[in-house]
Legacy VTK file of the C-alpha trace (Angstrom):
# vtk DataFile Version 3.0
C-alpha trace
ASCII
DATASET POLYDATA
POINTS 96 float
48.119 23.274 43.797
50.976 21.388 42.375
51.919 21.087 38.863
51.043 17.672 37.192
48.617 16.574 39.924
45.273 15.488 38.747
42.131 15.279 40.927
40.272 12.963 38.417
40.255 9.199 38.981
41.039 7.915 35.436
39.514 4.596 36.084
36.109 6.153 37.051
36.305 8.501 34.086
37.118 5.597 31.753
34.118 3.574 33.085
31.779 6.639 32.850
32.825 7.492 29.309
32.396 3.922 28.157
28.816 3.702 29.753
27.954 6.844 28.280
29.189 5.612 24.839
27.225 2.447 25.033
23.989 4.354 25.912
24.440 6.577 22.975
25.030 3.592 20.645
21.945 1.896 22.030
19.883 5.155 21.585
21.187 5.282 17.937
20.304 1.604 17.357
16.835 1.974 18.734
16.219 5.176 16.701
17.346 3.476 13.405
15.102 0.538 14.043
12.117 2.699 14.824
12.759 4.711 11.605
13.033 1.451 9.531
9.929 0.040 11.132
7.883 3.239 10.555
9.348 3.465 6.793
8.086 -0.104 6.047
4.769 0.556 7.835
4.293 3.475 5.503
5.248 1.407 2.435
2.852 -1.373 3.251
0.021 1.211 3.931
0.748 2.912 0.595
0.636 -0.587 -1.202
-2.615 -1.333 0.386
-4.072 2.090 -0.848
-2.873 1.324 -4.207
-4.520 -2.248 -4.225
-7.858 -0.734 -3.003
-7.580 1.989 -5.610
-6.898 -0.593 -8.388
-9.937 -2.680 -7.094
-12.280 0.171 -7.292
-11.112 1.206 -10.721
-11.647 -2.399 -11.973
-15.040 -2.501 -10.451
-15.910 0.756 -12.068
-14.667 -0.585 -15.440
-16.823 -3.686 -15.015
-19.962 -1.547 -14.279
-19.289 0.719 -17.244
-18.719 -2.392 -19.529
-22.001 -3.819 -18.304
-23.763 -0.465 -19.048
-22.342 -0.525 -22.422
-23.344 -4.010 -23.042
-27.022 -3.253 -22.135
-27.036 -0.289 -24.270
-25.709 -2.129 -27.250
-28.201 -4.985 -26.581
-31.072 -2.549 -26.290
-30.095 -1.127 -29.815
-29.891 -4.471 -31.304
-33.303 -5.463 -29.847
-34.755 -2.247 -31.221
-33.337 -2.990 -34.646
-34.723 -6.570 -34.570
-38.220 -5.185 -33.366
-38.249 -2.703 -36.255
-37.546 -5.320 -38.910
-39.517 -8.165 -37.219
-36.461 -10.325 -36.634
-37.198 -11.162 -33.071
-37.770 -14.709 -32.149
-39.240 -15.611 -28.757
-38.047 -19.273 -28.659
-34.766 -19.480 -30.660
-33.515 -22.918 -31.665
-30.161 -22.250 -30.286
-28.578 -20.131 -27.477
-25.401 -18.185 -27.825
-22.761 -19.372 -25.293
-21.168 -16.521 -23.127
LINES 1 97
96 0 1 2 3 4 5 6 7 8 9 10 11 12 13 14 15 16 17 18 19 20 21 22 23 24 25 26 27 28 29 30 31 32 33 34 35 36 37 38 39 40 41 42 43 44 45 46 47 48 49 50 51 52 53 54 55 56 57 58 59 60 61 62 63 64 65 66 67 68 69 70 71 72 73 74 75 76 77 78 79 80 81 82 83 84 85 86 87 88 89 90 91 92 93 94 95
């Protein structure tokens, strides 16, 4: 073996290293795109869960308000019956 003699073809080595580098860059790019897509997908799903939760809470609030209104109306009707103030055909109607 002679000193300074190289058995590696530098042109082939350069081409191989550049191909491997490009493949690593492509893999990193694909991985980053996949991570961003999954992050945005989770963000959208979280937003949709919050919207459905908000809608359910609003519906529950409306139901409880309607129940309270019926309860108050029953109390008022009871007081009107007690004192004989109930009129079957009022001359006016309250606008809601």
